[in-house]
C-alpha positions as MATLAB code, in Angstrom:
seq = 'MVNPYRNIKYATSYLVNNFNKTNSWIEAVLLYHSKNKDAQARYMKKINLVEMPYSKKGNITGQV';
ca = [
     110.474   95.108  105.961;
     106.680   95.329  105.753;
     104.814   93.733  108.792;
     101.482   92.512  107.541;
      99.906   92.105  111.000;
     100.850   95.736  112.104;
      99.414   96.409  108.638;
      95.724   94.318  109.413;
      96.054   95.831  112.701;
      95.825   99.772  111.547;
      94.051   99.249  108.606;
      91.232   97.707  110.995;
      91.606  100.632  113.579;
      91.437  102.812  110.794;
      88.430  101.685  109.379;
      86.560  101.293  112.849;
      87.574  104.749  113.659;
      86.297  106.165  110.030;
      82.946  103.733  111.382;
      82.787  105.396  114.575;
      82.610  108.926  112.889;
      80.053  108.325  110.556;
      78.161  105.595  111.920;
      78.367  103.976  108.777;
      80.178  100.763  107.252;
      79.987  102.346  103.930;
      81.177  106.009  104.868;
      83.858  104.242  107.270;
      84.977  102.633  103.758;
      85.238  105.645  101.668;
      86.690  107.823  104.229;
      89.344  104.711  104.186;
      89.669  105.076  100.331;
      89.583  109.032  100.326;
      88.573  111.841  101.933;
      87.994  113.730   98.444;
      84.192  113.057   97.963;
      84.999  112.928   94.215;
      87.540  110.358   94.270;
      84.533  108.610   96.783;
      81.928  108.529   94.505;
      84.083  107.444   91.622;
      85.652  104.537   94.045;
      81.785  103.630   95.028;
      80.659  103.511   91.259;
      83.989  101.205   90.681;
      83.048   98.352   93.194;
      79.425   98.834   93.063;
      78.586   99.682   96.719;
      75.568   98.826   98.102;
      74.130  100.206  101.624;
      73.612   97.089  103.916;
      71.401   97.595  107.157;
      74.054   97.436  109.816;
      73.672   98.500  113.057;
      76.470  100.134  115.529;
      77.321   96.594  116.708;
      78.050   95.390  113.292;
      75.015   93.214  113.174;
      72.434   93.423  110.574;
      69.224   95.321  111.778;
      67.071   93.304  113.241;
      68.761   90.199  113.771;
      70.806   89.183  116.518;
];
């Protein structure tokens, strides 16, 4: 049986790992979706991703 808590924990870990590799939440999400650049571009267009000014700690840059 699927354990949603385990799935969330894994997804979070995978996404944070992608962020640590790229230092970008947008890139982390795109890698989470696919490692294929064409698939990433289609996904980005489909969900209309916009770059947000997030710092390494996840805070909006310039705000504490």
